VEXDREN-2710 file (C-alpha; in Angstrom, 1 decimal):
% VEXDREN-2710
k/r/px/py/pz
1/UNK/27.7/-29.8/8.2
2/UNK/24.0/-29.3/8.0
3/UNK/22.0/-31.8/6.1
4/UNK/19.5/-29.2/5.0
5/UNK/20.3/-25.6/4.4
6/UNK/18.0/-23.2/5.9
7/UNK/15.8/-21.4/3.4
8/UNK/17.1/-17.9/2.8
9/UNK/14.8/-15.2/3.8
10/UNK/13.3/-13.4/0.9
11/UNK/15.1/-10.3/-0.3
12/UNK/13.8/-7.0/0.8
13/UNK/10.9/-5.6/-1.2
14/UNK/11.8/-3.2/-3.9
15/UNK/11.1/0.5/-3.4
16/UNK/8.3/2.2/-5.3
17/UNK/10.9/4.0/-7.4
18/UNK/12.5/0.7/-8.4
19/UNK/9.1/-0.7/-9.3
20/UNK/8.2/2.3/-11.4
21/UNK/11.5/2.2/-13.3
22/UNK/11.3/-1.5/-13.9
23/UNK/7.7/-1.2/-15.1
24/UNK/8.6/1.7/-17.4
25/UNK/11.5/-0.2/-18.9
26/UNK/9.4/-3.3/-19.5
27/UNK/6.7/-1.3/-21.2
28/UNK/9.2/0.7/-23.3
29/UNK/10.7/-2.6/-24.6
30/UNK/7.2/-4.0/-25.2
31/UNK/6.2/-0.9/-27.3
32/UNK/9.4/-1.3/-29.4
33/UNK/8.5/-4.9/-30.1
34/UNK/4.9/-4.0/-31.1
35/UNK/6.4/-1.8/-33.9
36/UNK/3.4/0.5/-33.5
37/UNK/3.4/4.1/-32.3
38/UNK/1.8/4.5/-28.9
39/UNK/1.4/8.1/-27.7
40/UNK/3.5/9.0/-24.7
41/UNK/0.4/9.9/-22.6
42/UNK/-1.0/6.4/-23.1
43/UNK/2.3/4.8/-22.2
44/UNK/2.3/6.8/-19.0
45/UNK/-1.3/5.7/-18.2
46/UNK/-0.3/2.1/-18.8
47/UNK/2.7/2.5/-16.6
48/UNK/0.5/3.8/-13.7
49/UNK/-1.8/0.9/-14.2
50/UNK/1.0/-1.6/-14.3
51/UNK/2.7/-0.1/-11.2
52/UNK/-0.5/-0.3/-9.2
53/UNK/-1.0/-3.9/-10.2
54/UNK/2.5/-4.8/-9.2
55/UNK/2.3/-3.1/-5.9
56/UNK/-1.0/-4.8/-5.2
57/UNK/0.5/-8.2/-5.8
58/UNK/4.0/-7.4/-4.6
59/UNK/4.5/-10.3/-2.1
60/UNK/3.8/-12.9/-4.8
61/UNK/5.9/-11.1/-7.4
62/UNK/8.8/-10.8/-5.0
63/UNK/8.6/-14.5/-4.1
64/UNK/8.6/-15.4/-7.8
65/UNK/11.1/-12.9/-9.0
66/UNK/13.4/-15.5/-10.5
67/UNK/10.6/-17.2/-12.4
68/UNK/10.2/-15.1/-15.6
69/UNK/7.6/-17.5/-17.0
70/UNK/5.3/-17.2/-14.0
71/UNK/5.7/-13.4/-13.9
72/UNK/4.8/-13.2/-17.6
73/UNK/1.8/-15.4/-17.1
74/UNK/0.7/-13.1/-14.2
75/UNK/1.1/-10.1/-16.5
76/UNK/-1.0/-11.8/-19.2
77/UNK/-3.8/-12.4/-16.7
78/UNK/-3.6/-9.3/-14.6
79/UNK/-2.4/-6.5/-16.8
80/UNK/-2.5/-7.2/-20.6
81/UNK/-6.2/-6.9/-21.2
82/UNK/-6.4/-3.4/-19.7
83/UNK/-3.3/-2.1/-21.5
84/UNK/-4.4/-3.7/-24.8
85/UNK/-7.8/-1.8/-24.5
86/UNK/-6.0/1.4/-23.5
87/UNK/-3.6/1.2/-26.4
88/UNK/-6.2/-0.2/-28.8
89/UNK/-3.9/-3.1/-29.9
90/UNK/-4.5/-6.8/-30.2
91/UNK/-4.1/-8.4/-26.8
92/UNK/-2.4/-11.5/-28.2
93/UNK/0.1/-9.4/-30.0
94/UNK/0.7/-7.3/-26.9
95/UNK/1.2/-10.4/-24.7
96/UNK/3.7/-11.8/-27.3
97/UNK/5.6/-8.5/-27.4
98/UNK/5.7/-8.4/-23.6
99/UNK/7.1/-11.9/-23.4
100/UNK/9.7/-11.2/-26.0
101/UNK/10.7/-8.0/-24.1
102/UNK/10.5/-9.6/-20.7
103/UNK/12.0/-13.0/-21.4
104/UNK/9.2/-15.1/-20.2
END
């Protein structure tokens, strides 16, 4: 028996399609919790922005995939301000809606 188990190698990185679908679902759930109409074109723009930020920080996100709080904190810092401006909503409300939807 080994005293220390070897650290498992990280799981393979998600595909761009998987990333896009996950980001789309998270934003859809966030919009529902905002209880405010956001035009589809603006949701698509936000999704593009979100996907680009995720891909730009993919290694860290993949390493922390099981830590919802850390991921939600990252979203607050890296994504929320731009989406709040794009959607013309209060950033604090948006961050809370995202956390409620995401579970962080």
